[in-house]
LOTIVO-554000 format. One record per residue: residue number from 1; residue in three letters; x, z, y of N, C-alpha, C, O in turn. Coordinates in nm, 3 decimals. Layout:
! residues N
R   pos   code       n.x       n.z       n.y      ca.x      ca.z      ca.y       c.x       c.z       c.y       o.x       o.z       o.y
R   NUM    ALA         X         Z         Y         X         Z         Y         X         Z         Y         X         Z         Y
...
//
This chain:
! residues 210
R   pos   code       n.x       n.z       n.y      ca.x      ca.z      ca.y       c.x       c.z       c.y       o.x       o.z       o.y
R     1    MET     0.062     0.020    -0.089     0.002     0.008    -0.005     0.095     0.021     0.107     0.049    -0.051     0.196
R     2    ALA     0.170     0.060     0.135     0.272     0.080     0.255     0.350    -0.055     0.262     0.402    -0.105     0.361
R     3    MET     0.347    -0.110     0.111     0.454    -0.235     0.177     0.356    -0.351     0.233     0.393    -0.434     0.317
R     4    ARG     0.216    -0.345     0.171     0.144    -0.439     0.208     0.120    -0.439     0.372     0.131    -0.539     0.444
R     5    LEU     0.083    -0.297     0.420     0.068    -0.270     0.563     0.190    -0.287     0.663     0.180    -0.268     0.784
R     6    ASP     0.321    -0.329     0.590     0.450    -0.333     0.670     0.438    -0.473     0.698     0.483    -0.523     0.801
R     7    LEU     0.367    -0.547     0.595     0.386    -0.673     0.611     0.268    -0.752     0.674     0.291    -0.861     0.727
R     8    GLU     0.144    -0.701     0.670     0.034    -0.699     0.798     0.120    -0.713     0.922     0.124    -0.819     0.985
R     9    THR     0.202    -0.586     0.963     0.197    -0.565     1.065     0.311    -0.662     1.096     0.301    -0.720     1.204
R    10    ARG     0.394    -0.684     1.036     0.506    -0.811     1.058     0.404    -0.965     1.069     0.428    -1.065     1.136
R    11    LEU     0.345    -0.953     1.023     0.282    -1.055     1.060     0.171    -1.096     1.189     0.150    -1.205     1.243
R    12    VAL     0.116    -0.972     1.211     0.051    -0.933     1.338     0.089    -0.936     1.493     0.029    -0.967     1.596
R    13    VAL     0.273    -0.869     1.450     0.330    -0.864     1.575     0.391    -0.985     1.671     0.386    -0.988     1.794
R    14    PRO     0.473    -1.121     1.550     0.469    -1.206     1.557     0.341    -1.333     1.609     0.352    -1.448     1.651
R    15    GLU     0.275    -1.283     1.593     0.109    -1.356     1.646     0.065    -1.322     1.779     0.012    -1.379     1.875
R    16    ALA     0.103    -1.213     1.751     0.042    -1.139     1.966     0.181    -1.175     2.008     0.161    -1.285     2.060
R    17    ARG     0.324    -1.150     2.021     0.423    -1.207     2.076     0.396    -1.338     2.137     0.401    -1.374     2.254
R    18    LEU     0.366    -1.408     2.019     0.368    -1.582     2.066     0.247    -1.614     2.173     0.246    -1.694     2.267
R    19    ALA     0.120    -1.500     2.116     0.030    -1.555     2.265     0.047    -1.480     2.371    -0.033    -1.489     2.464
R    20    VAL     0.134    -1.409     2.375     0.181    -1.325     2.515     0.275    -1.434     2.561     0.230    -1.512     2.645
R    21    ARG     0.376    -1.448     2.526     0.461    -1.546     2.548     0.413    -1.705     2.614     0.467    -1.765     2.707
R    22    SER     0.297    -1.748     2.534     0.273    -1.860     2.617     0.207    -1.830     2.766     0.216    -1.917     2.853
R    23    MET     0.139    -1.706     2.792     0.129    -1.725     2.921     0.242    -1.668     3.019     0.341    -1.597     3.000
R    24    PRO     0.179    -1.735     3.149     0.307    -1.695     3.274     0.312    -1.586     3.259     0.248    -1.529     3.171
R    25    ARG     0.407    -1.514     3.360     0.512    -1.358     3.354     0.345    -1.324     3.448     0.259    -1.249     3.402
R    26    TRP     0.334    -1.387     3.561     0.217    -1.311     3.658     0.091    -1.261     3.551     0.024    -1.161     3.576
R    27    TRP     0.072    -1.341     3.436    -0.041    -1.303     3.373    -0.005    -1.161     3.270    -0.091    -1.109     3.200
R    28    LEU     0.104    -1.124     3.276     0.088    -0.968     3.213     0.057    -0.889     3.379    -0.027    -0.800     3.372
R    29    VAL     0.112    -0.913     3.513     0.094    -0.809     3.609    -0.033    -0.788     3.596    -0.092    -0.680     3.596
R    30    GLY    -0.103    -0.963     3.580    -0.305    -0.913     3.576    -0.332    -0.836     3.520    -0.397    -0.746     3.574
R    31    ALA    -0.297    -0.828     3.376    -0.326    -0.770     3.214    -0.326    -0.615     3.289    -0.423    -0.541     3.294
R    32    ALA    -0.201    -0.590     3.340    -0.145    -0.439     3.402    -0.275    -0.410     3.476    -0.359    -0.331     3.435
R    33    VAL    -0.284    -0.479     3.585    -0.371    -0.452     3.686    -0.488    -0.412     3.643    -0.515    -0.292     3.645
R    34    LEU    -0.605    -0.534     3.583    -0.706    -0.492     3.498    -0.711    -0.343     3.404    -0.796    -0.256     3.392
R    35    THR    -0.634    -0.355     3.372    -0.643    -0.206     3.287    -0.619    -0.110     3.343    -0.704    -0.032     3.301
R    36    ILE    -0.538    -0.041     3.438    -0.558     0.042     3.539    -0.642     0.017     3.606    -0.724     0.105     3.579
R    37    GLY    -0.697    -0.064     3.702    -0.829    -0.098     3.758    -0.985    -0.057     3.676    -1.083    -0.012     3.734
R    38    GLY    -0.976    -0.085     3.542    -1.102    -0.049     3.389    -1.067     0.102     3.380    -1.135     0.179     3.313
R    39    LEU    -0.998     0.128     3.426    -0.935     0.264     3.380    -0.983     0.368     3.503    -1.043     0.454     3.438
R    40    VAL    -0.988     0.393     3.592    -0.960     0.432     3.742    -1.096     0.430     3.820    -1.151     0.520     3.883
R    41    ALA    -1.140     0.282     3.795    -1.279     0.252     3.911    -1.346     0.380     3.887    -1.316     0.482     3.826
R    42    GLY    -1.466     0.332     3.967    -1.591     0.427     3.981    -1.702     0.333     3.940    -1.688     0.212     3.926
R    43    PRO    -1.825     0.411     3.921    -1.942     0.349     3.782    -1.993     0.244     3.906    -2.080     0.166     3.869
R    44    ALA    -1.944     0.230     4.070    -1.959     0.091     4.086    -1.900    -0.048     4.113    -1.924    -0.161     4.157
R    45    THR    -1.821     0.022     4.064    -1.680    -0.098     4.069    -1.667    -0.127     3.906    -1.624    -0.238     3.875
R    46    ARG    -1.698    -0.046     3.813    -1.615    -0.070     3.666    -1.704    -0.182     3.594    -1.653    -0.220     3.488
R    47    THR    -1.826    -0.244     3.627    -1.859    -0.329     3.598    -1.761    -0.448     3.653    -1.706    -0.525     3.575
R    48    SER    -1.748    -0.454     3.759    -1.635    -0.588     3.820    -1.579    -0.574     3.729    -1.632    -0.623     3.630
R    49    TRP    -1.425    -0.494     3.707    -1.346    -0.477     3.636    -1.333    -0.520     3.526    -1.231    -0.560     3.470
R    50    LEU    -1.460    -0.511     3.484    -1.446    -0.478     3.315    -1.499    -0.675     3.284    -1.472    -0.741     3.184
R    51    ALA    -1.577    -0.719     3.407    -1.644    -0.825     3.387    -1.447    -0.954     3.369    -1.408    -1.026     3.277
R    52    ALA    -1.402    -0.930     3.465    -1.249    -0.970     3.498    -1.150    -1.003     3.385    -1.084    -1.103     3.355
R    53    ALA    -1.171    -0.847     3.321    -1.111    -0.829     3.192    -1.124    -0.907     3.111    -1.034    -0.969     3.056
R    54    PHE    -1.276    -0.918     3.084    -1.287    -0.974     2.997    -1.230    -1.165     2.964    -1.178    -1.215     2.864
R    55    LEU    -1.262    -1.213     3.068    -1.227    -1.320     3.144    -1.051    -1.371     3.134    -1.023    -1.486     3.103
R    56    TRP    -0.962    -1.285     3.161    -0.825    -1.290     3.204    -0.812    -1.312     3.054    -0.747    -1.415     3.072
R    57    PRO    -0.818    -1.302     2.917    -0.741    -1.358     2.811    -0.766    -1.462     2.765    -0.696    -1.520     2.682
R    58    ALA    -0.869    -1.502     2.810    -0.939    -1.596     2.783    -0.850    -1.761     2.718    -0.869    -1.817     2.610
R    59    LEU    -0.802    -1.781     2.777    -0.670    -1.864     2.750    -0.590    -1.780     2.652    -0.588    -1.840     2.544
R    60    ALA    -0.533    -1.683     2.648    -0.419    -1.639     2.512    -0.531    -1.651     2.412    -0.482    -1.705     2.313
R    61    TRP    -0.640    -1.629     2.396    -0.788    -1.614     2.284    -0.786    -1.759     2.236    -0.782    -1.777     2.115
R    62    SER    -0.790    -1.883     2.332    -0.812    -1.975     2.299    -0.728    -2.063     2.207    -0.759    -2.149     2.124
R    63    GLY    -0.599    -2.008     2.251    -0.480    -2.124     2.171    -0.456    -2.043     2.033    -0.366    -2.098     1.970
R    64    LEU    -0.511    -1.921     1.961    -0.474    -1.837     1.872    -0.446    -1.901     1.763    -0.340    -1.881     1.703
R    65    ALA    -0.534    -1.984     1.725    -0.568    -2.084     1.577    -0.476    -2.190     1.575    -0.423    -2.233     1.472
R    66    THR    -0.458    -2.234     1.687    -0.329    -2.363     1.673    -0.210    -2.353     1.807    -0.164    -2.460     1.849
R    67    ARG    -0.168    -2.233     1.865    -0.062    -2.271     1.927     0.070    -2.265     1.813     0.161    -2.346     1.796
R    68    ASP     0.042    -2.147     1.752     0.203    -2.201     1.675     0.211    -2.334     1.648     0.309    -2.391     1.697
R    69    ARG     0.128    -2.406     1.578     0.149    -2.562     1.562     0.230    -2.641     1.661     0.339    -2.697     1.650
R    70    ALA     0.123    -2.628     1.788     0.178    -2.658     1.916     0.306    -2.642     1.974     0.335    -2.713     2.070
R    71    GLN     0.411    -2.535     1.919     0.521    -2.465     1.990     0.593    -2.492     1.849     0.681    -2.409     1.827
R    72    GLY     0.577    -2.583     1.753     0.671    -2.632     1.667     0.688    -2.438     1.539     0.788    -2.418     1.470
R    73    LEU     0.588    -2.354     1.545     0.655    -2.208     1.468     0.585    -2.221     1.328     0.626    -2.156     1.232
R    74    SER     0.494    -2.296     1.322     0.428    -2.301     1.222     0.507    -2.277     1.019     0.457    -2.248     0.910
R    75    ALA     0.610    -2.304     1.057     0.660    -2.329     0.951     0.769    -2.179     0.906     0.809    -2.152     0.792
R    76    LEU     0.795    -2.107     1.021     0.797    -1.974     1.051     0.721    -1.839     0.984     0.756    -1.748     0.909
R    77    LEU     0.558    -1.892     1.075     0.427    -1.830     1.019     0.406    -1.859     0.883     0.372    -1.763     0.815
R    78    HIS     0.416    -1.961     0.829     0.370    -1.990     0.691     0.462    -1.912     0.571     0.426    -1.887     0.456
R    79    ALA     0.595    -1.880     0.634     0.649    -1.798     0.515     0.600    -1.713     0.487     0.668    -1.616     0.520
R    80    THR     0.483    -1.676     0.425     0.466    -1.553     0.370     0.387    -1.626     0.251     0.353    -1.744     0.241
R    81    PRO     0.367    -1.507     0.155     0.299    -1.528     0.013     0.119    -1.537     0.106     0.092    -1.492     0.218
R    82    ARG     0.026    -1.614     0.005    -0.121    -1.615     0.056    -0.148    -1.619     0.193    -0.234    -1.538     0.229
R    83    PRO    -0.090    -1.701     0.294    -0.106    -1.724     0.421    -0.234    -1.741     0.480    -0.273    -1.710     0.593
R    84    LEU    -0.310    -1.812     0.358    -0.476    -1.809     0.427    -0.529    -1.629     0.453    -0.579    -1.576     0.552
R    85    ALA    -0.493    -1.573     0.322    -0.612    -1.457     0.328    -0.483    -1.371     0.398    -0.514    -1.252     0.386
R    86    ARG    -0.376    -1.379     0.454    -0.283    -1.259     0.500    -0.283    -1.320     0.657    -0.330    -1.246     0.743
R    87    GLN    -0.248    -1.407     0.684    -0.209    -1.507     0.807    -0.387    -1.458     0.914    -0.393    -1.419     1.031
R    88    LEU    -0.437    -1.467     0.871    -0.642    -1.527     0.909    -0.639    -1.375     0.999    -0.631    -1.370     1.122
R    89    PRO    -0.647    -1.253     0.907    -0.645    -1.162     0.974    -0.566    -1.144     1.081    -0.603    -1.121     1.196
R    90    ALA    -0.437    -1.159     1.032    -0.337    -1.091     1.154    -0.341    -1.159     1.290    -0.332    -1.122     1.407
R    91    VAL    -0.357    -1.272     1.228    -0.384    -1.391     1.412    -0.551    -1.327     1.469    -0.576    -1.340     1.589
R    92    VAL    -0.635    -1.274     1.397    -0.758    -1.194     1.488    -0.703    -1.102     1.516    -0.719    -1.082     1.636
R    93    LEU    -0.642    -1.028     1.469    -0.622    -0.897     1.487    -0.473    -0.915     1.628    -0.473    -0.833     1.720
R    94    ALA    -0.419    -0.970     1.625    -0.327    -0.983     1.713    -0.384    -1.070     1.888    -0.335    -1.064     2.001
R    95    GLY    -0.499    -1.140     1.833    -0.598    -1.190     1.973    -0.687    -1.008     1.995    -0.730    -0.975     2.106
R    96    TRP    -0.697    -0.945     1.915    -0.731    -0.839     1.993    -0.667    -0.739     2.053    -0.722    -0.677     2.144
R    97    LEU    -0.546    -0.710     2.011    -0.458    -0.660     2.045    -0.378    -0.737     2.210    -0.299    -0.677     2.284
R    98    VAL    -0.427    -0.872     2.228    -0.397    -0.923     2.335    -0.496    -0.873     2.434    -0.468    -0.834     2.547
R    99    GLY    -0.651    -0.877     2.363    -0.725    -0.799     2.457    -0.699    -0.681     2.492    -0.721    -0.665     2.612
R   100    LEU    -0.664    -0.597     2.443    -0.654    -0.455     2.473    -0.605    -0.440     2.619    -0.610    -0.350     2.704
R   101    ALA    -0.546    -0.594     2.611    -0.390    -0.563     2.743    -0.495    -0.559     2.885    -0.496    -0.458     2.956
R   102    GLY    -0.569    -0.661     2.913    -0.670    -0.601     3.032    -0.801    -0.532     2.988    -0.844    -0.458     3.077
R   103    VAL    -0.882    -0.535     2.866    -1.029    -0.446     2.830    -0.993    -0.309     2.817    -1.066    -0.212     2.838
R   104    GLY    -0.879    -0.309     2.782    -0.867    -0.180     2.670    -0.892    -0.056     2.821    -0.965     0.043     2.817
R   105    GLY    -0.807    -0.102     2.942    -0.860     0.033     3.083    -1.033     0.021     3.066    -1.109     0.113     3.035
R   106    GLY    -1.059    -0.079     3.087    -1.188    -0.030     3.102    -1.297     0.056     2.933    -1.352     0.159     2.894
R   107    ILE    -1.284     0.000     2.919    -1.366     0.090     2.774    -1.261     0.233     2.754    -1.305     0.312     2.671
R   108    LEU    -1.160     0.262     2.804    -1.132     0.396     2.811    -1.171     0.458     2.946    -1.163     0.581     2.954
R   109    GLY    -1.208     0.393     3.043    -1.261     0.403     3.168    -1.421     0.490     3.163    -1.469     0.581     3.229
R   110    ARG    -1.476     0.393     3.032    -1.632     0.405     3.025    -1.635     0.542     2.976    -1.699     0.631     3.030
R   111    LEU    -1.533     0.563     2.828    -1.521     0.671     2.776    -1.530     0.805     2.841    -1.627     0.881     2.840
R   112    PHE    -1.385     0.824     2.914    -1.412     0.943     3.003    -1.470     0.951     3.078    -1.466     1.068     3.116
R   113    ALA    -1.536     0.891     3.139    -1.699     0.871     3.235    -1.826     0.916     3.206    -1.926     0.940     3.273
R   114    GLY    -1.782     0.925     3.023    -1.907     1.015     2.970    -2.023     0.911     2.856    -2.094     0.956     2.766
R   115    ASP    -2.006     0.735     2.907    -2.046     0.624     2.875    -1.963     0.620     2.726    -1.850     0.574     2.715
R   116    ALA    -2.034     0.671     2.624    -1.932     0.660     2.504    -2.028     0.538     2.449    -1.963     0.459     2.381
R   117    ALA    -2.146     0.510     2.460    -2.196     0.393     2.365    -2.187     0.312     2.447    -2.252     0.211     2.418
R   118    GLY    -2.125     0.306     2.556    -2.136     0.197     2.630    -1.964     0.142     2.603    -1.962     0.021     2.582
R   119    ALA    -1.827     0.209     2.599    -1.728     0.234     2.551    -1.723     0.121     2.405    -1.671     0.011     2.381
R   120    VAL    -1.813     0.224     2.328    -1.796     0.161     2.166    -1.866     0.000     2.225    -1.779    -0.087     2.221
R   121    ALA    -1.957    -0.034     2.258    -1.997    -0.134     2.286    -1.933    -0.237     2.339    -1.946    -0.355     2.308
R   122    THR    -1.850    -0.185     2.433    -1.743    -0.267     2.483    -1.627    -0.364     2.391    -1.599    -0.483     2.385
R   123    LEU    -1.572    -0.214     2.314    -1.505    -0.266     2.206    -1.536    -0.337     2.121    -1.447    -0.387     2.053
R   124    ALA    -1.685    -0.369     2.093    -1.708    -0.414     1.950    -1.713    -0.579     2.049    -1.721    -0.686     1.988
R   125    GLY    -1.710    -0.575     2.145    -1.742    -0.683     2.218    -1.602    -0.749     2.227    -1.586    -0.870     2.214
R   126    SER    -1.482    -0.643     2.256    -1.327    -0.715     2.258    -1.292    -0.740     2.108    -1.173    -0.770     2.093
R   127    LEU    -1.372    -0.734     1.982    -1.332    -0.768     1.868    -1.370    -0.912     1.864    -1.292    -1.006     1.846
R   128    ALA    -1.545    -0.921     1.889    -1.572    -1.013     1.845    -1.530    -1.152     1.929    -1.585    -1.259     1.905
R   129    VAL    -1.438    -1.138     2.020    -1.443    -1.271     2.112    -1.313    -1.306     2.037    -1.325    -1.426     2.014
R   130    PRO    -1.179    -1.260     1.981    -1.103    -1.345     1.952    -1.134    -1.374     1.791    -1.081    -1.479     1.753
R   131    ALA    -1.180    -1.331     1.728    -1.239    -1.360     1.595    -1.341    -1.491     1.656    -1.334    -1.608     1.619
R   132    ILE    -1.392    -1.459     1.713    -1.490    -1.652     1.728    -1.385    -1.751     1.803    -1.379    -1.864     1.754
R   133    ALA    -1.340    -1.736     1.865    -1.170    -1.800     1.945    -1.107    -1.835     1.781    -1.064    -1.945     1.747
R   134    VAL    -1.113    -1.752     1.722    -0.979    -1.787     1.569    -1.081    -1.928     1.517    -1.049    -2.047     1.517
R   135    ALA    -1.214    -1.864     1.476    -1.308    -1.977     1.443    -1.303    -2.110     1.465    -1.263    -2.213     1.410
R   136    LEU    -1.373    -2.061     1.599    -1.356    -2.244     1.684    -1.242    -2.321     1.666    -1.236    -2.432     1.614
R   137    GLY    -1.144    -2.250     1.716    -1.005    -2.300     1.698    -0.984    -2.408     1.593    -0.976    -2.530     1.608
R   138    ILE    -0.974    -2.306     1.446    -0.984    -2.379     1.339    -1.065    -2.476     1.312    -1.009    -2.574     1.263
R   139    LEU    -1.220    -2.485     1.333    -1.301    -2.603     1.300    -1.310    -2.699     1.381    -1.349    -2.809     1.342
R   140    SER    -1.274    -2.675     1.513    -1.255    -2.730     1.613    -1.150    -2.809     1.592    -1.183    -2.927     1.580
R   141    GLY    -1.028    -2.787     1.581    -0.898    -2.806     1.595    -0.789    -2.810     1.707    -0.682    -2.871     1.713
R   142    GLY    -0.845    -2.735     1.784    -0.804    -2.728     1.903    -0.844    -2.579     2.010    -0.875    -2.477     1.949
R   143    PRO    -0.842    -2.577     2.094    -0.895    -2.492     2.201    -1.017    -2.508     2.290    -1.087    -2.414     2.329
R   144    ARG    -1.039    -2.667     2.325    -1.132    -2.679     2.425    -1.264    -2.627     2.399    -1.334    -2.586     2.492
R   145    LEU    -1.319    -2.626     2.237    -1.480    -2.575     2.235    -1.466    -2.444     2.236    -1.575    -2.391     2.258
R   146    PHE    -1.407    -2.391     2.226    -1.413    -2.244     2.259    -1.351    -2.220     2.423    -1.396    -2.114     2.466
R   147    GLU    -1.303    -2.257     2.476    -1.271    -2.257     2.617    -1.376    -2.301     2.700    -1.368    -2.268     2.818
R   148    GLY    -1.517    -2.399     2.648    -1.603    -2.412     2.760    -1.692    -2.325     2.690    -1.748    -2.249     2.768
R   149    LEU    -1.724    -2.309     2.577    -1.841    -2.229     2.576    -1.836    -2.075     2.601    -1.931    -2.015     2.651
R   150    TYR    -1.713    -2.010     2.561    -1.684    -1.897     2.617    -1.657    -1.891     2.783    -1.644    -1.773     2.814
R   151    VAL    -1.647    -1.959     2.873    -1.655    -1.944     3.021    -1.838    -1.965     3.049    -1.884    -1.892     3.137
R   152    SER    -1.914    -2.036     2.994    -1.984    -2.026     3.063    -2.084    -1.905     3.002    -2.168    -1.845     3.070
R   153    ALA    -2.061    -1.887     2.881    -2.148    -1.750     2.840    -2.072    -1.635     2.901    -2.123    -1.523     2.902
R   154    TRP    -1.970    -1.654     2.945    -1.873    -1.531     3.046    -1.985    -1.528     3.141    -2.080    -1.451     3.122
R   155    TYR    -1.979    -1.638     3.284    -2.031    -1.653     3.384    -2.170    -1.652     3.356    -2.236    -1.660     3.459
R   156    LEU    -2.245    -1.645     3.242    -2.394    -1.598     3.233    -2.460    -1.430     3.190    -2.538    -1.345     3.232
R   157    GLY    -2.365    -1.459     3.077    -2.385    -1.333     3.055    -2.339    -1.158     3.163    -2.404    -1.075     3.226
R   158    PRO    -2.160    -1.188     3.119    -2.106    -1.017     3.237    -2.093    -1.039     3.337    -2.074    -0.938     3.404
R   159    LEU    -2.093    -1.179     3.420    -2.066    -1.232     3.573    -2.203    -1.204     3.608    -2.234    -1.113     3.685
R   160    GLN    -2.282    -1.277     3.555    -2.429    -1.297     3.595    -2.512    -1.176     3.567    -2.591    -1.163     3.660
R   161    HIS    -2.528    -1.079     3.475    -2.560    -1.007     3.441    -2.716    -1.048     3.325    -2.821    -0.984     3.327
R   162    ALA    -2.689    -1.153     3.248    -2.791    -1.231     3.174    -2.763    -1.141     3.039    -2.670    -1.187     2.972
R   163    TRP    -2.816    -1.037     2.991    -2.810    -0.947     2.936    -2.782    -0.978     2.786    -2.703    -0.914     2.717
R   164    PRO    -2.875    -1.109     2.734    -2.856    -1.149     2.621    -2.747    -1.242     2.551    -2.735    -1.279     2.435
R   165    LEU    -2.653    -1.270     2.692    -2.565    -1.296     2.647    -2.406    -1.203     2.676    -2.295    -1.240     2.637
R   166    ASP    -2.437    -1.080     2.755    -2.385    -0.950     2.793    -2.257    -0.957     2.667    -2.225    -0.839     2.659
R   167    PHE    -2.193    -1.013     2.596    -2.098    -0.984     2.485    -1.976    -0.827     2.502    -1.932    -0.757     2.411
R   168    ALA    -1.947    -0.813     2.674    -1.901    -0.731     2.689    -1.975    -0.573     2.752    -1.922    -0.471     2.794
R   169    ALA    -2.097    -0.608     2.738    -2.171    -0.468     2.744    -2.192    -0.396     2.885    -2.211    -0.277     2.911
R   170    ILE    -2.185    -0.496     2.959    -2.168    -0.417     3.111    -2.323    -0.402     3.151    -2.350    -0.309     3.227
R   171    ASP    -2.408    -0.471     3.115    -2.569    -0.427     3.133    -2.607    -0.348     3.010    -2.595    -0.380     2.892
R   172    PRO    -2.658    -0.229     3.067    -2.687    -0.127     2.997    -2.843    -0.195     2.891    -2.887    -0.134     2.794
R   173    ARG    -2.893    -0.311     2.936    -2.969    -0.377     2.836    -2.914    -0.419     2.721    -2.944    -0.366     2.614
R   174    ALA    -2.835    -0.508     2.730    -2.711    -0.555     2.640    -2.655    -0.461     2.536    -2.607    -0.502     2.430
R   175    VAL    -2.665    -0.306     2.574    -2.572    -0.188     2.484    -2.697    -0.143     2.442    -2.675    -0.076     2.341
R   176    ALA    -2.816    -0.143     2.467    -2.942    -0.128     2.417    -2.983    -0.211     2.300    -3.056    -0.177     2.207
R   177    ALA    -2.920    -0.334     2.322    -3.022    -0.415     2.221    -2.894    -0.506     2.159    -2.898    -0.627     2.133
R   178    ALA    -2.767    -0.406     2.139    -2.688    -0.432     2.026    -2.605    -0.553     2.064    -2.536    -0.592     1.970
R   179    VAL    -2.589    -0.639     2.198    -2.524    -0.764     2.174    -2.425    -0.730     2.174    -2.414    -0.755     2.054
R   180    PRO    -2.308    -0.683     2.204    -2.148    -0.705     2.135    -2.199    -0.735     1.974    -2.185    -0.843     1.916
R   181    TRP    -2.268    -0.602     1.914    -2.257    -0.648     1.787    -2.325    -0.737     1.718    -2.302    -0.761     1.599
R   182    LEU    -2.433    -0.805     1.802    -2.458    -0.888     1.716    -2.339    -1.016     1.769    -2.374    -1.115     1.704
R   183    ALA    -2.250    -1.045     1.834    -2.143    -1.094     1.875    -2.089    -1.104     1.729    -2.114    -1.184     1.639
R   184    LEU    -2.007    -0.996     1.736    -1.942    -0.949     1.622    -1.997    -0.980     1.474    -1.926    -1.032     1.388
R   185    LEU    -2.081    -0.957     1.460    -2.182    -1.020     1.334    -2.128    -1.181     1.307    -2.077    -1.241     1.212
R   186    LEU    -2.170    -1.214     1.450    -2.183    -1.359     1.450    -2.058    -1.445     1.391    -2.054    -1.553     1.331
R   187    SER    -1.960    -1.359     1.430    -1.834    -1.431     1.431    -1.802    -1.417     1.261    -1.736    -1.504     1.203
R   188    LEU    -1.844    -1.325     1.206    -1.849    -1.372     1.017    -1.864    -1.486     0.969    -1.759    -1.539     0.933
R   189    PRO    -1.977    -1.554     0.951    -2.018    -1.693     0.933    -1.913    -1.750     1.004    -1.869    -1.847     0.942
R   190    LEU    -1.846    -1.726     1.128    -1.807    -1.894     1.176    -1.644    -1.846     1.065    -1.623    -1.905     0.958
R   191    LEU    -1.594    -1.788     1.093    -1.469    -1.720     1.037    -1.484    -1.748     0.835    -1.384    -1.773     0.767
R   192    ALA    -1.603    -1.736     0.785    -1.636    -1.780     0.680    -1.609    -1.943     0.685    -1.517    -1.994     0.620
R   193    ALA    -1.688    -2.011     0.760    -1.707    -2.125     0.785    -1.587    -2.196     0.790    -1.575    -2.306     0.737
R   194    ALA    -1.473    -2.121     0.869    -1.319    -2.161     0.897    -1.206    -2.160     0.774    -1.086    -2.190     0.775
R   195    VAL    -1.295    -2.113     0.669    -1.191    -2.077     0.573    -1.207    -2.148     0.517    -1.115    -2.186     0.444
R   196    ALA    -1.385    -2.239     0.510    -1.419    -2.338     0.433    -1.357    -2.430     0.415    -1.312    -2.483     0.314
R   197    ALA    -1.352    -2.465     0.576    -1.304    -2.578     0.619    -1.125    -2.574     0.576    -1.072    -2.662     0.509
R   198    GLU    -1.045    -2.442     0.636    -0.913    -2.474     0.615    -0.874    -2.492     0.455    -0.772    -2.554     0.425
R   199    ARG    -0.969    -2.428     0.344    -0.916    -2.516     0.227    -0.937    -2.618     0.190    -0.876    -2.667     0.095
R   200    ARG    -1.051    -2.694     0.272    -1.076    -2.875     0.223    -0.922    -2.907     0.297    -0.833    -2.938     0.218
R   201    ARG    -0.888    -2.902     0.437    -0.788    -2.904     0.492    -0.665    -2.907     0.351    -0.636    -3.015     0.300
R   202    ARG    -0.618    -2.805     0.315    -0.548    -2.776     0.294    -0.517    -2.859     0.142    -0.403    -2.854     0.094
R   203    ASP    -0.631    -2.937     0.071    -0.631    -3.003    -0.025    -0.578    -3.163     0.029    -0.525    -3.252    -0.038
R   204    ALA    -0.608    -3.161     0.142    -0.566    -3.268     0.217    -0.445    -3.264     0.251    -0.385    -3.365     0.213
R   205    GLY    -0.361    -3.169     0.323    -0.265    -3.134     0.374    -0.235    -3.099     0.470    -0.117    -3.086     0.502
R   206    THR    -0.343    -3.068     0.553    -0.372    -3.061     0.710    -0.382    -2.910     0.770    -0.398    -2.882     0.889
R   207    ALA    -0.370    -2.821     0.661    -0.460    -2.698     0.692    -0.325    -2.618     0.830    -0.209    -2.658     0.828
R   208    ARG    -0.365    -2.521     0.923    -0.298    -2.473     0.975    -0.268    -2.372     0.898    -0.148    -2.362     0.873
R   209    PHE    -0.355    -2.277     0.842    -0.302    -2.192     0.710    -0.287    -2.248     0.583    -0.376    -2.268     0.501
R   210    ALA    -0.112    -2.284     0.566    -0.086    -2.332     0.442    -0.160    -2.308     0.333    -0.127    -2.356     0.224
//
């Protein structure tokens, strides 16, 4: 068990580093500002910080399933047994870690303010988005499908408070309706479809997770 956990860690860290290194240096500065802002913001402004924090990692999330191939690192990341079973969860976990760079402060801010339900719902949303990003990236073979759908959903949901699309759990109605949890549930069949697509591509020699 310890060896397996060590292997999973060694897969997650390179994927997370790859996602972060693909972003400009000022992106890290922005992530730090969003983390601090979400942590210290009062109730009146915390929702604005959270909305911005969910948009900030979008480009890092969008390339999770395809970035290694674009940068010529596929051979390095594929040098592991059972790549589909091990790398796919590692990529999703790496996306979650990258997202916490901005969203984590808002989650802790809500928790410290006594809004445990909101904090847990926001955490669920931050888990759902990178999973959906990976699934759509695999299914479409690129980042554009996720980017278009995500920015539209983010604009209508977290930013404009259309609560049925508020995967960030900013609106209390979204928390009550478990919208982030539904988004997390949606990621499961999408990931299953992505796995099926990868198995078909593996037979053709074109799989990302070979």
